[in-house]
C-alpha positions as CSV (number, residue, x, y, z in Angstrom):
1,M,26.6,-13.1,19.0
2,E,26.1,-15.9,16.4
3,K,23.4,-18.3,17.2
4,E,23.8,-21.9,16.7
5,M,21.5,-23.6,14.1
6,V,20.0,-26.7,14.8
7,N,18.0,-29.7,13.6
8,I,15.2,-31.9,15.7
9,N,13.3,-34.5,15.0
10,A,10.5,-35.2,17.8
11,N,7.1,-35.6,18.5
12,L,4.3,-33.3,19.3
13,V,2.7,-33.3,22.9
14,K,-0.4,-32.1,22.3
15,E,-2.3,-29.9,19.5
16,P,-0.5,-26.4,18.3
17,E,-2.1,-23.3,20.0
18,F,-2.2,-20.4,17.8
19,T,-2.4,-16.9,18.5
20,S,-0.9,-13.5,17.8
21,F,0.1,-10.1,18.4
22,E,0.6,-6.4,17.1
23,R,3.8,-5.3,16.0
24,E,4.3,-1.8,14.4
25,G,0.9,-1.6,14.2
26,E,0.5,-4.8,12.2
27,E,-0.6,-8.2,13.2
28,V,1.8,-11.1,13.8
29,Q,0.2,-14.6,13.7
30,V,2.3,-16.8,16.1
31,I,1.8,-21.1,16.7
32,N,3.2,-22.3,19.9
33,F,4.0,-25.8,20.3
34,T,5.8,-28.6,22.7
35,L,8.1,-31.3,21.5
36,V,9.6,-34.7,23.3
37,K,12.4,-36.1,22.3
38,K,13.0,-39.1,24.2
39,Y,17.1,-40.7,24.8
40,G,16.5,-44.1,26.6
41,K,14.9,-44.0,29.3
42,G,14.8,-40.2,29.7
43,K,12.6,-37.3,27.8
44,E,13.5,-34.0,26.8
45,Y,11.0,-31.2,26.5
46,I,11.7,-28.5,23.7
47,N,9.2,-25.3,23.8
48,C,8.8,-24.2,20.0
49,S,7.5,-21.2,18.1
50,A,6.9,-19.8,14.5
51,Y,5.8,-16.8,13.4
52,G,4.3,-15.0,10.3
53,D,3.9,-17.3,7.4
54,K,5.3,-20.3,8.5
55,V,2.1,-20.7,11.1
56,E,0.0,-22.1,8.2
57,K,2.0,-25.6,7.9
58,A,1.3,-26.6,11.3
59,R,-2.4,-26.4,10.8
60,D,-2.9,-30.4,10.7
61,F,-0.5,-31.1,13.1
62,Q,-1.9,-33.3,15.6
63,K,-1.0,-35.2,19.3
64,G,1.8,-37.5,18.9
65,D,2.7,-35.9,15.0
66,L,6.8,-36.5,14.1
67,I,7.7,-33.3,13.5
68,H,11.5,-32.5,12.3
69,V,12.5,-28.2,12.9
70,F,15.2,-26.4,12.1
71,G,16.0,-23.2,13.8
72,Y,17.6,-22.2,17.2
73,F,17.4,-21.7,21.0
74,K,16.5,-18.4,22.5
75,E,17.0,-17.8,26.6
76,R,15.6,-15.3,28.8
77,E,14.9,-14.1,31.7
78,K,11.7,-12.9,33.1
79,E,10.7,-12.1,37.1
80,G,13.6,-14.2,38.1
81,K,13.5,-17.1,36.4
82,K,15.3,-18.7,33.2
83,Y,13.0,-19.6,30.1
84,K,14.5,-21.5,26.6
85,N,12.8,-21.1,23.6
86,F,13.0,-22.7,20.1
87,L,12.6,-20.3,18.0
88,V,11.6,-22.2,14.5
89,K,13.1,-20.9,11.0
90,S,11.7,-23.7,9.0
91,Y,9.3,-27.2,10.2
92,N,7.6,-30.0,8.4
93,K,5.9,-33.3,9.5
94,I,7.7,-36.7,9.2
95,E,5.3,-38.7,7.4
96,K,5.0,-42.1,8.0
97,K,5.1,-44.9,5.6
98,E,2.4,-47.2,5.1
99,E,3.6,-51.2,5.5
100,N,2.4,-52.0,2.4
101,E,3.6,-49.2,0.3
102,E,6.2,-49.8,-2.3
103,E,9.8,-48.0,-3.1
């Protein structure tokens, strides 16, 4: 089954969490973070994960930053409960322009 790749721009809910795990004898770096996207009066929370060499880019991210992510949603079931996570293929912080910045 082909994965539907999507782009999302949303705000960081809190500082990212950095962790790691071991796979096939090697340590894999992981970053987990949650984005919030506002739709009129509603909100959607998106749990995101990035692995390996993608982790370092997020070291300077702070709560409230506008983040662009590209990747796909993955669903899994554990103990009868469904979980939906966004697997990040690439991402970056969208910098705000200064008001007096010339174009």
